[in-house]
N, C-alpha and C positions, 0 to 999 in steps of 0.2 A: 598228388597235385589236385585232383577232383575233389577230394574229400576237404582239403584246405580252402578251396575256392568256395565250397558249400558253407564252411564255417564264416569265411568273411562276409559273405552275403548275408547270412543269418545275423552276424553281429551289426551290419548296417541297418538292418531291418529292426533289430531292437533298439538300436540308438534312436532311428527315427521316431519310434513308438513312444519313447520316454521322454524325448526332448519337447518342452512346451513350445506353443507357437508364440511368435512374437507379442500378440496382445495379451496372450496369458502371462508373459513375464513382465509386461507392462503392471498388469493387474496386481501380480505379485509384489513388485517394487513399490507399488502404492501402498499396498497393505503393510508391508514392513516399516514404512516410515510411521505409521501409528496416529500421526497429527493430520487433521485436516485443515488445509490453508486456503483462504479467500482473498484474492485481491480485487480491491474495489477501484475502478477506474471512472471517475465522473467525466462527462463529456459536453462540449458545447461546440458544434462546428469542427469537428476532427476527422473528417472523411479522409484526409490525407495520412493520417497516421493510425487510425483505429485497426485495421485490418493487420498491418505490419505488428504493432505492439502485441495483439492477440496471439499471433502465430509464434512470436518470440517466446511470449511466457509459457505458451504451450509445450515449446521445444526445450524448456529447461529441464535439468537431470532431476529435480525435486517436482513433484506433481502439485500445481497450483489451480484451483477454480478461479474463474474471473465473473465479476459482477460489474456490468457497465450501468452507469445510472445516467442517462441521456436527459438533458433538459430542453427538449423539443428542438433540437437542432434543425434548422430549415435546409441544411445541406445534405441531408440524407444520412447522417452518422448512424442512427438507430437502423435504419434498413441494411445497412452493411452488417451490422452486429446479426440481424436476424437472418441474414443470408448465410452467415458462418455458423449459427446454431445448429444446422443440420449437420455439419461436419464435426462439431465439437458439443458433447453431452455436457461438459463442465462448464459452458459459457452461459451467462445469465444475463438477463436485460431487465431493468426498470426504467419506463418512459415516464417522464413528468411533463406537465403542460407548459412550463416555460423556465426562464432563468429564476430559479429559486433561490440561488447561492451555493457556495460550496459547502459551507457548514452544514446546512440541511440535506444536502445530497449525501454526505457521508454519515450523518446521523441515521437517514434512512437505511444506508447500507449496514451500518453497524447493528440496526435492529434486526434486519434480514438475516445477517450473519448469526447472531444469537440464536434466533428462531430455528435456523438450520442446523445447529449444533456443531459449527466449526470450532477449532481449537485456537487458530491465530488468524487475525484479519490485518491486511495491509492497505494503506494509502499509497497510491502511485499515479502520476500524470500519464496522460496518454501520448504525450508528444515525444518521448525518449529523452526529455531532460533528466529524467531518473533512468539509470542504466537497468534493465530487468535483471541482469546478472546480480545484481547487488541485493536482490530479493533474497537469495539463499543465505548471504551473510546476516542480514536483519533477522531471518528466521532463526539462525543458529544463535545468535545474541540471546534470543528469548528460550528457545527450546534446549539448548545446551548449556549457556551460561546463566540462565536464570533471570534474565531482565522481563519484568512486566511489559516495558514498552523499550522498543529499540527505534533510534532515529537515525536515518540517513543524513549525516551532518556535513555541510559544506565548510564549517568553521572550526571544528574541534582540532585540526592539524594545521591552521593557517587558513587561507582562503582558496578553496578548490572550486572554482567556477571558471567556465570556458565559453567565450563568446558572447559574454554579457556587456553592454556598455559600461564604462567606468562609474557613471553616475548611478546606475542600477546597483552595481557592486557595493559602493559605498553606502547607498542607502539602506540596502539589505543587511550589510554586515555592522552598520552602527544601530540599526533597529533592534538586532539581537543582543547587542551590548546594552542599549537603553531598557530593553525588556528584563535582562538579568539586574540591573541596578534597581529597578522598580520593585520587580516581584522577589528579588532574592533567589530566583531559580539558578542553579548551576550549569543549566543547559547551555551551550554555545549557540546553537542554531534554533532558536525558538520558534521560527517561522517555517520551519522545514516542513514539506508536505510528503516526505517519503518515509513512512513510519510502519512500524509492525507493532500490533497490540495483542497481548494475550487475552483470548475472550473472557477468562478469570477476572481481568481488569475492566473490560467493557460491561461485563454483566454487573459488577459493582457499582459502576458510574451511574450518577442520576443523569442519564443522557438528555432528558427532556429540560434539564437546568442549563445546558450548554446554549448560549444565547448569541454568539457573534457568527457571521455568515462568511466573511473573507478571511485573509490572513490573521487576523485576531482569533479566528476559531482555532487555528494551529496552536497559537499560543495558549489559550483557553484549556484545551486538551492536555497540553503539557502540564501547564500549572495545576490543574485539577488532579493529574494523576500523582505529581508530587506532593501535594498536599494530602492525598490518600496514602501516602507513604510507599507508592510504588517504586520499585527498582527501575531506573531509567539509564539505559546504556546509550551512547553515541558512537555510531559506526562511521568512519570517514569515508566520504564518497566523492566523485568528481561530478559535478553539477554541470551539464552541457545545454547551453540555450537551444530552443527549438529551431529546427531548420525548415520545417514545413508548417503551415498554419499560422494563426494569429495569436499573439499573447492576449490572456484576459486581465492582465494587470491594470488598475486604474488608480487615480489617485484618491477616489473615495475608499477604496480598499485599504491602502496605505493609512489614510487618516482614521480609519476604524481601528487599525492596529494601535497606531500611536496614543490615541485618547482611550481606546478601550482597554489598555493596560492598567491606567489608573484606576478605572472604575472597577477592574478585575480585582485589584490589589485591596481596595477599599471595601468592597463586597465580602472579601475572603475573612476580614476582621470580625465578622459576625456570623459566618456561616459555619456550619458543622458538616465536615466532610465525611463521607461513609467510609468504613474499613473495606478493605479487599477481602473478598470471602473466597 
């Protein structure tokens, strides 16, 4: 019995010695995924949501880095992010001087992602209207199924929107129908802002030629990708209207999308688009 007890203690000791710690396991899991993924979250007055969305994304089973691009939020959004950077090494922040537009924020983020050598880059809102769990589905559509761009689509399987006023649902739905007719794109949700890009696609895009700043920016990115011959996939999601904070939607943003689509189509008739490298 005495010898058996010694053997059991020795076995436990050996097991403890060879089992890696939790942080080591996390690093191993990140290493085995192979791909570096960056989620870009543009913010303006999102103090109610920003910490929760950051913690949620970092709690997902797949490792994602986060880049917050804050346009001078007077409510202290950037300060909250700075406070979390000491806890999360994968959290990054770019502060801008004021409201310079959604499109310019994403272009800034795309360029930063390319410089840092990421493999996939995501667009996502801060207000939980996009379910962070769907990041993994968008990632797999690109990394496993070969898409160059995957879109979290509200309309590919009907109308999957929760808590939006009916007028806004109809406006968004028929805007996407209008875009399909004018541009000839097959994308059902052209104004979607929940997107995964392969950085192979982003590196090949002429990002400085992307002109629009509001919802038309989302249309222009998808239109440009299709003109470049990209494989575009729509992943059905359920879009939930924000609970906290204030919507940034305005009539000017919508008008840009309506009239910008016509200009986009006309300019494409004489423009030569680059091939994906």
